[in-house]
C-alpha positions as CSV (number, residue, x, y, z in Angstrom):
1,M,-72.9,43.9,-86.5
2,K,-70.9,47.6,-86.2
3,K,-71.3,46.5,-82.2
4,W,-70.0,43.0,-82.7
5,F,-66.9,44.4,-84.8
6,C,-66.2,47.4,-81.9
7,L,-66.3,44.7,-79.1
8,V,-63.9,42.4,-80.9
9,L,-61.7,45.5,-81.7
10,I,-61.8,46.4,-78.4
11,L,-61.1,42.8,-76.9
12,L,-58.2,42.6,-79.2
13,S,-56.9,45.8,-78.3
14,V,-56.6,44.8,-74.4
15,A,-55.1,41.5,-75.2
16,L,-52.4,43.0,-77.3
17,L,-51.6,45.7,-74.3
18,A,-51.6,43.2,-71.8
19,G,-49.1,41.0,-73.8
20,C,-46.8,44.1,-74.3
21,S,-47.1,45.1,-70.6
22,R,-45.5,41.7,-69.7
23,Q,-42.2,41.6,-69.3
24,E,-39.6,39.5,-68.0
25,V,-37.3,40.4,-65.5
26,P,-33.9,41.6,-67.0
27,V,-30.8,39.0,-66.4
28,A,-28.4,40.9,-64.0
29,E,-25.9,40.4,-61.2
30,G,-27.8,40.0,-58.1
31,K,-30.8,38.2,-59.6
32,T,-31.8,34.7,-59.9
33,A,-30.7,33.2,-63.1
34,P,-33.6,32.3,-65.3
35,D,-34.0,28.4,-65.2
36,F,-34.1,26.4,-68.4
37,S,-33.8,22.9,-70.1
38,L,-31.4,21.8,-73.1
39,K,-30.2,18.9,-74.2
40,D,-26.9,17.5,-73.8
41,L,-24.7,16.0,-76.6
42,A,-26.3,12.5,-75.4
43,G,-29.7,14.0,-75.9
44,R,-30.5,14.1,-72.2
45,Q,-32.8,16.8,-71.1
46,V,-30.6,19.1,-68.4
47,R,-32.1,21.4,-66.3
48,L,-30.3,24.4,-64.9
49,S,-32.1,24.1,-61.6
50,D,-30.7,20.4,-61.4
51,Y,-27.5,22.2,-60.1
52,R,-29.2,24.0,-57.3
53,G,-26.6,23.5,-54.2
54,K,-23.7,23.7,-56.4
55,V,-21.7,26.9,-58.0
56,V,-22.4,27.1,-61.8
57,L,-20.2,28.3,-64.6
58,L,-23.1,28.9,-67.1
59,N,-20.8,29.7,-70.5
60,F,-22.3,30.5,-74.0
61,W,-19.9,29.8,-76.7
62,A,-19.6,28.6,-80.2
63,T,-17.2,26.6,-82.2
64,W,-16.8,29.3,-85.0
65,C,-15.6,31.8,-82.1
66,P,-12.1,32.6,-81.8
67,P,-11.9,33.8,-78.4
68,C,-14.5,30.7,-77.4
69,R,-11.8,28.5,-78.9
70,E,-9.1,30.3,-77.0
71,E,-10.4,29.9,-73.5
72,I,-11.9,26.1,-73.8
73,P,-8.5,24.9,-72.4
74,S,-8.6,27.0,-69.5
75,M,-12.3,25.9,-68.8
76,V,-10.9,22.1,-69.4
77,R,-8.6,22.7,-67.1
78,L,-10.8,24.6,-64.5
79,N,-13.2,22.0,-64.4
80,Q,-10.5,19.1,-63.7
81,V,-9.5,21.4,-60.7
82,M,-13.2,21.5,-59.3
83,A,-13.9,17.6,-60.1
84,G,-15.6,16.2,-56.7
85,K,-16.5,20.0,-55.6
86,P,-20.1,21.5,-55.7
87,F,-19.2,22.9,-58.9
88,Q,-20.7,22.5,-62.2
89,M,-19.8,23.7,-65.5
90,L,-22.3,24.0,-68.4
91,A,-21.0,25.1,-71.9
92,V,-23.8,26.2,-73.8
93,S,-23.3,26.2,-77.4
94,I,-25.1,28.5,-80.0
95,D,-23.8,26.3,-82.8
96,E,-26.6,25.9,-85.5
97,G,-24.9,22.7,-86.6
98,G,-25.7,21.0,-83.2
99,V,-24.3,18.0,-82.0
100,N,-22.2,17.0,-85.0
101,A,-20.3,20.5,-85.0
102,I,-19.5,20.2,-81.2
103,E,-18.4,16.9,-81.5
104,A,-16.3,17.6,-84.6
105,F,-14.6,20.2,-82.8
106,F,-14.1,18.5,-79.3
107,K,-12.4,15.6,-81.5
108,K,-9.9,17.7,-83.5
109,S,-9.3,19.9,-80.3
110,G,-8.7,17.2,-78.0
111,S,-11.2,19.1,-75.4
112,V,-14.2,18.2,-73.7
113,L,-16.6,19.8,-71.9
114,P,-20.4,19.1,-70.3
115,A,-22.0,20.9,-73.6
116,L,-25.5,21.8,-74.2
117,L,-27.4,22.7,-77.5
118,D,-29.0,26.0,-77.8
119,T,-29.2,25.6,-81.8
120,D,-32.4,28.0,-81.8
121,H,-30.5,30.5,-79.4
122,A,-33.7,30.5,-77.1
123,V,-31.9,30.5,-73.7
124,S,-28.7,32.6,-75.0
125,K,-31.5,35.2,-75.8
126,R,-33.3,35.1,-72.6
127,Y,-29.9,35.8,-70.8
128,G,-29.5,38.8,-73.0
129,T,-26.4,37.6,-74.4
130,T,-24.9,40.2,-77.1
131,G,-22.3,37.6,-78.5
132,V,-19.9,34.7,-77.3
133,P,-18.2,34.0,-75.1
134,E,-20.4,35.3,-72.4
135,T,-20.2,33.8,-68.9
136,F,-22.4,33.9,-66.1
137,V,-21.2,32.8,-62.5
138,L,-24.2,31.6,-60.0
139,D,-24.1,30.7,-56.5
140,K,-25.4,27.4,-55.1
141,K,-29.1,29.0,-54.7
142,G,-28.6,30.3,-58.5
143,V,-28.1,33.8,-58.0
144,I,-26.2,35.5,-60.9
145,L,-22.4,36.8,-59.2
146,K,-20.8,37.8,-62.3
147,K,-21.5,38.4,-65.8
148,V,-18.4,38.0,-67.7
149,I,-18.2,39.4,-71.3
150,G,-15.5,38.0,-73.7
151,G,-13.0,35.2,-73.2
152,M,-11.0,34.9,-70.1
153,D,-8.5,32.1,-68.6
154,W,-10.6,30.2,-66.2
155,S,-7.8,28.3,-64.7
156,D,-6.4,31.3,-63.2
157,P,-5.3,30.8,-59.3
158,Q,-7.4,33.8,-58.5
159,V,-10.5,32.5,-60.7
160,I,-10.0,29.2,-59.0
161,A,-9.6,31.0,-55.4
162,Y,-12.8,33.0,-56.2
163,L,-14.9,30.2,-57.1
164,N,-13.5,28.1,-54.1
165,E,-14.9,30.7,-51.8
166,I,-18.0,31.1,-53.3
167,M,-18.4,27.3,-52.8
168,Q,-17.7,27.7,-49.1
169,Q,-20.6,30.2,-48.5
């Protein structure tokens, strides 16, 4: 019985060590963005990898976040400017209120973005976000070119020129 207990203890220790040694590659500029699948406001599953071949602006936000609310109008303008181009904006909401919170916010603000739901924060944790807003700019191959912490004016002509340049590559 003692040998059996020791064997089980050794196997558990090995399994625990193997589990601890497995680490995900950190999300960083120059690395491929981790793929994920989230539901949009209509309940459809959306995969990041579905947008390979397009430049992606991946924004983590929340309706209760003042800097997020401040930058959303510029994101809407950017999305309009980029219509018909190889560009996709994905606004990943970490609101725990889900669809209802986002739809109420869009109705009140008059803004609409292609929003995805990360109510359990699994994707935002995988990306290592420390708050909102945080945005990742991905090239057509899914490589992270820029990580932007905090809000900004996404419709600034320099931002649009930068994104247009990436689309030409």
